[in-house]
N, C-alpha and C positions, 0 to 999 in steps of 0.2 A: 642671807642674800648679799648683804653689804660686804662681808668678808670674801665671798665668792667673786663678786665683781672686782673687788680690790686685787685679788690674786690674778685675775685675767689681765687687769690693768698693769700690774707689776711684771707679769710675764711678757706683755707686749713691750714694755719699756726696757726689759733686759737686753733688747737689741742694741740699746745705746752703749752697752759695754763692748760692742764689737768694733767701735770706731778707732780704738787705739791700734788694733791689729790691721784695720783697713788703711790707716795712715802708713803703716810699715809697708803694706802691699803697694800703695800708691807711690811711696818713695822709691821702692825697688823698680817699679815700672818707669818712673821718671829718669832714674839713673841709666837704665838699660837703653831706653829710647834716646836719651841724650847722648850716650856714647856712640850710638849709630849715626846721629845727626852730625856729631863732631867730625866724622870722616868726610863729610861733604860741605860743611859750612866754612866760609872764608871770613875771618874776623877783620875785615878791612872796610873802611868807609865807602870805597868805590865799588866794592864787589859783594858786600854782605847781602844787600837786597837781591841782587841777581843770583847769588848762591842759594837763597831760599827758594826763588823761582825755579832754579835748576833741580832742587830736591823735590819740589812738588810736581814737576813735569817730566823730568828725564830719568831720575833715579828709580830703579825698580821698587815699587811699593813705598817709595819715599813719601808720597802724599799721606799714606796711612800712618807711617811712623811720626811724621810731623804733627798730624792732627791728634794722634794719641798723646803726644808730648804736650801740645798746646792746651788741649781740653783736659788733659790729665792734671794740669796745674789747678784748674778750677775744681776738679773732683777732689784734689788734695785739700784745698781750703774749705770745701764743704765738710769733709770729714774732720778737719781741724777745728772749725767753729762749732760743730755738733759736739765734738769731744770736749772742748772747753766749756760749752754750755752745760753739758752733763756734769762736768766737774763742779761748776758753780752751783748747780741745783742740789747735788748729793754731797757737797762738802768735801770733795776730793782734795781741795787746797789745804786741808789740815795735815796732809802728808807733805810737810814743808819743802823738803829737798826735792822730792819728785815733782811737786808743783813748780818750784822755781826753775828747775831744769827745763820743764815743759814750756815755761814762758820764754826762756832763752831760745828754745827751739822755734817758737813762734816768731821771734824777732829775726832769727837767721833765715827762716823760711820766707818771710816777707822780703828780706834783702835779696835772696836768690830769685824770687819771683819777679821783683822789680828789675833786676839786671837782665833776667831772661827776656823781659818785655822789651828791653832796649835792643836786643841783638838783631831782630829782623830789619832794623834800620829803616822803618817806614816813617811817615810823617808824625804819627802819634808817638812812636818810639823816640824819635829825636826830640820832639818838644816836651814829651813827658820827662825825659832825662834832663832837659834844660831847666824845667820848672822845679823838679824835686831836688836836684843837686844844688840849685841856687838857694834852697832853704837853709843850707849849712852856713850861708853868709850871716845868718842871725846869731851865730855863736859869737859871744863877745871876744874881742881882741884878735882871735885867730880865724874868724869866719871867712874872710876873703882869701886868705892863704890856703885854708882848707878846701875851698871850692876850686881854686886853681890847681891844687894838688889832685883833686878828684878828676878834673877835666884833663889834666896833662897839658894845659895851655890856658888861653884866655877865653875859650868857648868850648862847647861840646864838639869834639873832633875825633879823628881816627884813634888817637891815644886813649880817649875816653872809652871808645868801643872795645879796644883791646884789653883794657883793664877790667871792664865789666865782664868780658868773656872769660878772663882768667878767674875772677872771683865766682862767676856763675858755674864754672867747671869744678872748682875746688870745694865750695861751701856745702854741696850736697853730701860729701864724704864727712864733713864736720857734723852734719845732721845725723848721719849713721852712727858716728861715735856718741853723740849726745843721746841718741835713742837707746844705746846700750847702757849709758849712765842712768837714764830715766828708768829703765827696767830694773836695774840693780836697786835703786832707791825704792821703787814700787814693791819689789819682792821683800825688802826688809820690813816694810810697814804693813804690807798686804793691801789689797784693793778695797774699795768701799762697796756698799750695797744700798738698795733703795731705802731701807729703814735706818741706815747709819749706825748700826749696832754691830758688835762683835759676833760673828757667826762661825767660829772655827769648827763647832760640832756639826755644822751643816755643809762643810766643805766637801767638794768632790774632786776627783783627779782631773788633771788638765786634759789628758788623752783617755778616751776618745771624745769626751763630752764637748770641751771647748775647742778642740781641734776641728771637729766637723762643723761646729758653729761658726768658727772663723773662716773656714773654707767656703761655707755657704754664703757668708757675707761678702767674701772676695769675688765669688762668682756673680752675685747680684750687682756689685759695683762694676765689674767688667761688662756685664750686659748693659747697664745704664751708659757707661762710657762708650761702648760700641754703638748704641743707638744714637748718641749725640754725634759721634764721628761720621756715621753713615747718613743720617737723616737731617742733622742740623749742625754741619761741621764748622760753619763760620758764624754761628749765631751769637757767640760770646766774644767775637773779635770786633774791633772798631773798624768801620769802613775806611776811615782815613789812613789806616795803617797798610792799606793795599796800594798806596802811592809811595814812591821812593822819597826819602828824607830830602827836604828842601829848606835850607836855613833862611831863604828869602821870603817864604810864604808861611805865615802863622795861621794855624787852624782857628776857626771862630770859637770853638769850644774844646778846651783841653781837659781830659779826664783820664784817670787811671783805670786799671781793670776793676771789675765789679767787687772783688774781694778787698780792695783798698778804699772803696767809696765811702764807707762810714767814717774812716779817719780823714778823708779828703773833705767831707762836710764839716767836721770839727775844725779842721785847719781854716776853712773859709769863714767859719762862724765868728772868728776873732778878727776884728779889723786891724789890729796891730800885728806886724810881722813876727816880732819876737814872741808875743803872746800866742799867736797862732801856731808857731813851731813848738812852743812848750806844751800847748794843748794837744797837738798831734802826737808828741812823744808820750805824754801822760795817758793818752787813750789806750795805749798798750801797756806801759809800765805800771799803770795803776793795778794791774793784776798781781804785781809783786807784794802789795801791801795787804791784800785780802786776808791771808792767813793770820796777820797780826791784829786785825780788828774784829775777828769773829767773837761775838759775845753770847752766842747761844749755848745751851746745855747739850743740845743734840747736834749731830754732825751735819745732817742735811736739812732739807725743808719739808720733810714728810710730816712733821708735827707743828708746822708754822703756816697756817692757812693764809694769813695776811701776806707773808713773804712769798708764798706761791703766786698770789695775785700780782704782787709787785714784780716778781721774776718774769712773768709772762708779759707784763707791760714793758719790761726792759727788752725782751726779745722783739716785741713789736716795734719798739723804739729803734732798735738796732737795724731792723729791716727798713724802717722809715728813713733813718740816716743814710742808708745805702741808696735808697731811691732818690733822696735829695741830692746826693753827690753827682748823679747823672743829669740833674736839672741845671739850667743856665743860672748864672749869678745875677739874679734879679728878684724883686719882690713878687710874691710873698715867700719865695723859697729861702731867702737869706734869714728872715726872722724865724721861720719855721725851723731852720737848721740851728739857730741859736738856742731856741727853747729845747729842741731835741738833744742838743749837746749838753745843756745844763742837766737835764734829767739823766743822761748817760752817766755823768760823774756822780750825781746825787745818789744813784742807786747803790753804789758801793759803800756809801756811808749810812744810808737809810736802812739797808738790809740788816746789819748787825743791831741797829737801834731797835727795830721792830722785833727782832729775836729776843732782845733783852726784856722789852715790855711784855711780850707774850709769856716769857718765863715767869715774870712777876705775877701775871694774872692767874697762872695755873699753880701758884704757890711754890715756885722753884727758888733758885738762888736770889739773894737780896730781897726776899719777900718782906721782911720787917722794915727795912729801909725804904723800899718802894711803897709800902702801905702808908708810912708816915708822909712821904712826899705827896701821894695822891690825896690823902686826907686833908692836908693843908691847902693844896691847890684847889680842891673841890670847895672848901670853905671860902677861900679867897675869891674865886670866881662867882660864887653865889652872892657874896657881899658886894662884889663889884657892880652887879646889876641892880642893887638897891638904890634908893634915892639919895641925894647928897646929904639930906638931913641925918642919915644914919651912918655916914662915912666914918665919923670919928669913933662912934661906938663899935662899928663893925671892925675897924682896925684894932681896937683894943681887944675885941673878942678873938680875932685871929691871932693876935700876939699871945694872949693867954693860952689859947689852944696849942699854939706852937711851942710854948714853954712846957706844956703838959706832955707833948709827944717827944720832947727832947731836941727840938730844932732851934 
């Protein structure tokens, strides 16, 4: 019965292997709709906002193209985060090159999304660009010069908008190239599976099995995106961005799009500007070091129950960080954000440690060395709780036992 339920559970979670192909479908959709929008968008500070209004009201079906493009970015990051989460759970990061290229793709996708958020030139677009670009001033020695270079002046202006438009147009094609590199490295090592073991004897042909599976997944994503565009078109957009940018009026609460909120909370959790920027950068770059600190004998978390519990705490903490990012900067949200940020980083180091301990408990690698450590620690803690009159004799006993086990 247990094996039957486990098979059903694994068949259900095999859907998670669709999100790589879904990311490709979302990327193609974003490029196609973006090329259509380029035909009518004017990258000028005086006309950008009006050109977006023109697309929504005057261009035939322009409203649909723009909504698919805007909400498609959210769908892209949903697939991206699920894809990364699946990789963390099943140990896909052990394919080092494929994983590292994927992290680079995440960084590039974040840059594309941020610059695209600036293009409508609404209130939140303008002030979001001002806040985020000013973070580069924390870079030692060249910070101020770097910020002025990004702005093209001494403040966010028309030159800033035009530069962001250029990069927003070009970087998606860089993503296409990186996707090809990602697939090349993936096919060299092969994909992972729920058990994290080699299963070449159970391999099946890509077509028609995975072809139809990917097509079905793309249809489901298209249906969800269509539902959002038709019934909840502006639900993920900030109301302040429906007002034209005004450098003389600062919004009471500036926040990025929902897919950046976790990093925004980590940024706010550190009171020091340089420390906050470093924590913000490390919230993404920490993914690079995961392959090098893996200590488990097995690839995924299928055989590590403690790590599974820790993983789901991490997922809940990620959602909690995103929720805190939308809250105002006041108590108790500030302290909650600090605790959640600490756990976010601790997970990446606790996870391999718990893997190592569980391997020791089941008699895996380092069993003899681990047994010696646990034996001495157990004796030391037992003597620590004794009365002070036995401290000296207890220390001698522990020392003699330590000599016996070779420590």
